[in-house]
C-alpha positions in Angstrom: -29.6 -11.6 7.8 -31.0 -12.8 4.3 -28.8 -15.2 2.4 -30.4 -16.6 -0.5 -30.2 -20.0 -2.0 -32.1 -20.3 -5.4 -35.1 -18.8 -7.1 -37.8 -20.1 -8.7 -36.7 -21.4 -12.1 -40.1 -22.0 -14.0 -40.0 -20.8 -17.5 -36.1 -21.3 -17.8 -35.8 -21.9 -21.8 -32.1 -22.9 -21.8 -29.2 -24.3 -20.2 -27.4 -21.6 -18.3 -24.3 -22.5 -20.5 -22.4 -18.8 -19.8 -22.5 -19.1 -16.4 -21.3 -21.9 -15.5 -18.9 -21.4 -17.9 -18.1 -17.9 -15.3 -18.3 -19.6 -12.6 -16.0 -22.6 -13.7 -13.4 -19.8 -14.6 -13.5 -18.1 -11.7 -13.0 -20.8 -9.3 -10.1 -22.4 -11.7 -8.2 -18.8 -11.4 -8.5 -19.0 -7.5 -7.8 -22.5 -7.3 -4.8 -22.2 -10.2 -3.3 -19.2 -10.3 -3.9 -17.3 -6.6 -3.1 -20.7 -5.2 -6.5 -20.3 -3.1 -5.4 -16.5 -2.5 -1.8 -17.9 -1.1 -0.3 -16.7 -4.3 -0.3 -12.6 -3.8 2.7 -12.4 -6.9 -0.4 -13.2 -9.0 -3.0 -11.2 -7.6 -0.9 -8.5 -7.1 0.3 -8.8 -11.2 -3.6 -8.8 -12.1 -5.6 -6.6 -9.9 -6.4 -3.0 -11.0 -4.6 -0.5 -9.3 -6.4 2.8 -10.0 -3.1 4.8 -10.5 -1.9 2.7 -12.9 -5.5 3.0 -15.2 -5.5 7.3 -14.5 -1.9 7.7 -15.6 -1.5 4.7 -18.1 2.2 3.4 -16.2 3.0 0.3 -14.4 3.3 0.9 -10.3 6.1 -1.9 -9.9 7.3 -1.3 -6.7 6.5 -1.8 -2.9 4.5 1.1 -1.9 3.7 2.1 2.2 0.2 2.7 3.0 0.0 5.1 6.2 -3.0 5.8 8.2 -4.3 9.3 7.4 -4.3 9.8 10.5 -1.7 9.7 12.6 1.0 9.2 9.3 2.2 6.2 10.6 2.7 3.2 8.3 0.4 0.4 8.9 1.4 -1.8 5.7 3.5 -2.3 2.5 1.5 -3.8 -0.8 3.8 -5.9 -3.0 2.6 -4.3 -6.3 4.5 -6.5 -8.7 5.0 -5.4 -12.4 1.9 -6.1 -14.8 2.7 -8.7 -17.5 0.4 -7.0 -20.0 -1.2 -3.9 -20.5 -2.5 -2.1 -17.5 -5.9 -1.5 -19.1 -6.0 -5.5 -19.2 -6.3 -5.6 -15.4 -9.6 -3.7 -15.7 -10.9 -7.6 -17.0 -8.4 -9.6 -15.2 -9.3 -8.4 -11.7 -12.9 -9.3 -12.7 -12.2 -12.7 -12.5 -9.8 -12.9 -9.0 -11.0 -12.9 -5.6 -9.9 -12.0 -2.4 -10.3 -15.1 -0.6 -12.5 -18.3 -0.1 -15.4 -16.4 1.6 -15.1 -13.5 -1.1 -15.3 -16.4 -4.2 -18.1 -18.1 -2.5 -20.8 -15.5 -1.9 -20.2 -13.8 -5.5 -20.4 -17.7 -7.0 -23.4 -18.0 -5.3 -24.9 -14.9 -6.3 -24.1 -15.6 -10.0 -25.5 -19.1 -9.3 -28.9 -18.5 -8.3 -29.5 -15.2 -10.5 -27.3 -15.5 -13.7 -29.4 -18.2 -14.7 -32.8 -16.6 -15.5 -30.7 -13.4 -16.9 -28.7 -15.2 -19.6 -32.3 -16.7 -20.9 -33.8 -13.6 -21.0 -30.7 -12.2 -22.8 -29.5 -14.8 -25.0 -25.5 -16.2 -23.9 -24.0 -13.4 -26.1 -26.1 -10.9 -24.6 -25.5 -12.4 -21.8 -21.8 -12.5 -21.8 -21.3 -8.4 -23.0 -23.7 -7.4 -20.4 -21.7 -9.1 -17.9 -18.5 -8.4 -19.0 -19.5 -4.6 -19.9 -21.1 -3.8 -16.7 -18.2 -5.4 -14.8 -15.9 -2.9 -16.8 -17.9 -0.1 -15.8 -17.6 -1.1 -11.9 -14.0 -1.6 -11.9 -13.9 2.2 -13.7 -16.0 3.5 -11.2 -13.8 2.6 -8.1 -10.9 4.0 -10.2 -12.0 7.4 -10.6 -13.3 7.6 -7.2 -9.9 6.6 -6.1 -7.4 9.0 -8.1 -5.1 10.2 -6.2 -3.9 9.4 -2.8 -3.3 6.1 -1.0 -6.4 4.4 -2.1 -5.4 5.0 -5.7 -2.5 3.3 -4.9 -4.4 -0.2 -2.8 -5.1 -3.0 -5.7 -8.9 -3.5 -6.5 -10.2 -7.3 -7.8 -13.5 -9.6 -7.6 -16.4 -10.0 -9.8 -18.7 -7.9 -7.5 -19.3 -5.3 -9.9 -20.4 -7.7 -12.9 -22.5 -9.5 -10.8 -24.0 -6.2 -9.7 -24.9 -6.2 -13.2 -26.3 -9.2 -13.3 -28.6 -8.2 -10.1 -29.4 -4.8 -11.7 -30.6 -6.9 -14.9 -32.7 -9.4 -12.5 -34.4 -6.9 -10.2 -35.6 -5.0 -14.0 -36.3 -8.5 -15.4 -37.8 -10.5 -12.5 -38.7 -8.2 -9.9 -41.6 -10.1 -8.4 -39.8 -14.1 -9.1 -39.8 -16.0 -5.8 -36.0 -16.5 -4.1 -35.5 -19.2 -1.6 -33.9 -17.3 1.4 -32.8 -18.5 4.9 -33.7 -15.4 6.9 -33.8 -15.6 10.8 -32.9 -19.1 11.3 -35.8 -20.3 8.8 -36.2 -21.3 5.0 -39.1 -18.7 3.4 -39.2 -16.8 0.1 -39.6 -13.3 -1.0 -40.0 -11.5 -3.9 -36.7 -11.1 -6.3 -37.0 -7.1 -5.7 -36.0 -8.1 -1.9 -32.9 -10.4 -2.6 -31.6 -8.9 -4.9 -31.8 -5.1 -3.2 -29.9 -7.0 -0.5 -27.0 -7.1 -2.5 -27.4 -3.8 -3.3 -27.2 -2.6 0.7 -24.4 -5.0 1.3 
């Protein structure tokens, strides 16, 4: 396992304000609105449900989830009425997380790799890039799950947007040195190795 902990910021010209603000928003949403992951009502209201995006209609009812092999009920998704347009959940879901480790992993990668991409693109273009790649990732998930039980399972998280940031990092800084913990040792690898492992994961 390769676990990144930092990278070479030599030559960075600006403070990565947008990256810090994005991290703060993600943390605040998880702590204040999601109640550290315990507020299912908020989470179900603002996460993206593929069927809602495809039909434009809110799924505001509990939905039984069945095992496709046995047809036995394995759980219930307690969908909640979405207080905004269902299409806005493509954006709101990008700032929510399914658990503490989900949040910490995403924010670690954003902290390590986002600052250099922000420095290269500038704050405004970086923010637009982050949001657009996150929206594209959400829409990709929707269109891969347009029918069956998967169409009713909510999705959330910043992983799509952060994958966009990592893609940008791989293009702009493929050889920048990234500090990682690998096999219990601290070492450095090129950016394409550290970023490439995110995509494999």
